[in-house]
C-alpha positions as CSV (number, residue, x, y, z in Angstrom):
1,M,4.1,7.1,9.5
2,S,1.1,5.2,10.1
3,F,-2.5,5.1,9.2
4,A,-5.6,2.7,9.6
5,T,-6.4,0.6,7.0
6,T,-9.3,-1.6,6.6
7,P,-8.6,-5.6,7.1
8,G,-7.2,-7.3,4.1
9,A,-5.9,-3.8,2.7
10,I,-2.6,-4.1,0.6
11,T,0.0,-1.1,0.8
12,H,2.3,-0.4,-1.7
13,V,5.7,0.6,-1.0
14,H,8.4,1.5,-3.2
15,R,12.2,1.3,-1.8
16,D,14.8,3.0,-3.3
17,D,17.7,1.2,-3.7
18,Y,20.6,4.3,-3.7
19,W,19.1,5.8,-0.2
20,R,17.5,2.7,0.8
21,N,14.1,4.6,1.8
22,R,11.0,3.5,1.1
23,T,7.8,5.6,-0.1
24,V,4.2,4.9,0.0
25,I,2.6,4.5,-3.4
26,S,-0.8,3.0,-2.8
27,P,-1.9,3.0,1.4
28,A,-4.8,0.3,1.8
29,D,-5.4,-0.6,-1.5
30,T,-8.9,-2.7,-1.5
31,T,-9.2,-3.3,-5.5
32,D,-8.2,-7.1,-5.1
33,L,-11.1,-7.5,-2.5
34,D,-14.0,-5.9,-4.9
35,D,-16.5,-8.2,-6.3
36,G,-15.8,-6.4,-9.6
37,P,-18.5,-4.8,-12.2
């Protein structure tokens, strides 16, 4: 799987230790880049 993201975006991935696969939890998260309220 691939998808375009904005520069600086973070994609959170969960790794299953039993099956050793990965699930995308939050693609292209930019909340850490926001200035806040």
